[in-house]
N, C-alpha and C positions, 0 to 999 in steps of 0.2 A: 788358289785360289776362282774365285765364282766371278767368270767375264761379262758374264748376264749381266751382276747386280751391279762391276761396274761401270761396265754403256749404259745400263740405267740410270745412273746416277751422274755421268757425264750429260746426257742428253737432259738431264733436269737442272744443273747447270750451267748448261749454258743456255735453255729459258729463261733462268733466271737472269742469265748478265743481256739477254734482247731483249727481258722486260724493264730491266730496270734502263738501261739503251734508250730504248722508248719513252719511258717516265722523263731522262735528263734531257732528251732533246725536244718533250713537250713542255721543261721548263723552259727550257733556252728558247723558247718560239716565243713563253708567257712573257720571258725579262725582255725580250725583243720588242715585242708592242708593247711593254710598260714605258719600255725604255725612248721608244717615239714616240710615247702619247704626253711623255714627260716634253720633248726635244720642243713638239707642237703650242706646251701650255707655256713651258722659258717663252717660246718666241714672241706667241702671243702678249705674255705679259710686259715684255722687253718694248715689245711695239705700243704698247697704251704708256710705260716712260717717256718711252721717247718722245711720244705724240703731246705727252705734257709739257714735255723737255725742246720742242721744236722754237719756241723765243726766245731759248737760251743763247748764249756766245761763249764759249772758252778761252780762256784769256792766256798765253803764258811765256814769263819773263821777264813782266814787271818786277821789276825790284824790291823788294820787299819794304813798307814805310814810306815807300816813294807815292801814293796815292793820295797819302797824309791821312784827316779824319775820315774826310765824304767821297769815297771812292767814285760814288755817283756823277758827281760836280766834275771829279778827277780826267773821267771816263769822257763825260761829255763833250768837256774841252777839247780833251787830245785826239778822240779820234777823227777832226775834222780835218787838225792839223798833220796825224800821221797820214790821211788819204783824203788828197785834197777833192777826192771826184764826191766826198761827200760833207762840202762846204754847203751847200744849199739844202741838206734832207734836214728835215726835222728829228731826231736822234729822242724818243723818248725813252731814260730809262727805267724803267720800274725799282729794278734793286741789283744788288751785288752780293756776291757770296763769296769771302779768302777761303783758301785753301791754305791750311799752315803745313809747310812741309816738316817742319819741327815740333809737332805736336805744342804743346803749348807756349813757349821758348821763343821770343822774337828772336831772326839773326837776319839784319839786314842785310846783310852783304851775298845772301842768298836771292834767288827767285823764289816766285810765288806763283800760285794757281789765281786764278779770278772767274768770275762764271757772275757772266750781267743774263741780267733777262731786259728786253725792248719789250713794248707796246706790242708793235706791230711784226707778224711776220717776214712782212715786207724790207721793212726797215733789216733785218737779220740778213736776208738776203743779200742787199746792195752791201752791210759790213766786209760779210763772209765773199764776195766777190771782189772789191777792195781790195782783200788780205789777202785773197791767189795769185791779183797780181803783181802786187809789190809786198816788202817785206821791210815796218818799220824798225830802226834802232835805237835805242836812247840807252843814253849813258854805258854805249857799248854793248847793249844786249839786245839780240834780236827778238822783238815782240813777236809769237804766231797766232795765228786766230783759230780755232776749229768750231766745229758745230758739236754742242753737249750733246751727247748718247748716254744708254746708260750703260752700262760694267758689261752687258751680255754682249752689246751688239758693239759698246769698244771692242772686246779679244775678237769680235769677226771679223771688224777688219784689220785690227793688229794682224791676224792672218795673213794677211795681204801684201803686209811692207814689205819681207824682202825679194816679192815679186817686184813691185812698184820700185825697190831699187837697181833690179836688174832692168827695168823697159825703161826708165830714168839713163840709167849709163850707156844703154844702147841705143838712146834715140829718139825710143818707142813712145807715141802716143797714145795716151793712154786715161784713162779717170775711174774713180772707183763710188758706184750706184749706191743709194741704201740697199737693204741696208747693211749687204758682204757681195756685192759684182762687183768684179772688176772687166770690164772692158777694154778690149787694146784692137787699134785700129791693124788691120790687117787687109793693105791694099785698100781700096775706096770702103769698104765697110770695117763693121768693128766685129769682132770675137766677145762673145763673151763668159766668165768662167765664173761659177761658185767656189770652185777649188783652187784653194791655194797653190798646193802641188800640182796642178793639171796646169793653170797658169803660167809655172816659172815652166815646167819640161814646155812648154811651146813657144814663151822666150828663149830658151836656150837655142831649140831647134829654129827658130824660127831669124835668128839676128846671132850667131855666131861673133860671142864676145871679143874685140880687137884688142890687140895685147895692151896699146894707150887706154883702152877704159880700163881695164883689166889691174891696172896699177890704182888705175883712181878706187875701182871697186873695191880693193883691198883694206883703204885704206876712206871707205865712206861712212857718214853717219847714219844712224837710224830714219826711217820714212817718215816725213809727220802728212799733216793732212792739208798739209796747207798748197796743195799742186793735184790737181786729175782731181779734185774732189765731186760727189753726186750727191742730190740731198733727196728728200723720199718724199714722196707726195704728199 
């Protein structure tokens, strides 16, 4: 066997492997750059969509058919009844959009989601502030209100729901800022978290779960945006 030729062959193959590794690392760096750019574009598009919805309110829990044929009139009359603090507020609802959970079919036994648009952003804020203080119950159903965000923003905010549940059962003061920053009280100040995992780790370290609260957490319901909610600039 010609060991010299074999050594040369091995050296060439190693060189090929190194070249291939360098090319792959270069492609990986390019892909990471493209992924970062795509995330930036998605964020900007979501921000534009969110700002276009800044006068919208999402309502969950209204029994199907309860609003009748005129949803604008129903909400205009019901909001001051549900929230007495709105009795003197001129609520100008421009339009209402119905979201059917059962597609084209009508099921009057289930809840539906309504999205309504008000003329002024200040009115929207007053409605949400009233909803965060109390939850109206209509025909045995809790009616919940939240801002109407883009799907991209909603998914980012939903990632914090487990951490918000953990903070709630531990009695920690918190609120969720737009678009997706969870602030948790740490003594006289607040800590801000843009990562849901880091927020949950901090909560577990800062306030170990008591036995009673742990039992309650086992049967906890998913967190909603009716408490600790922040708004966009």
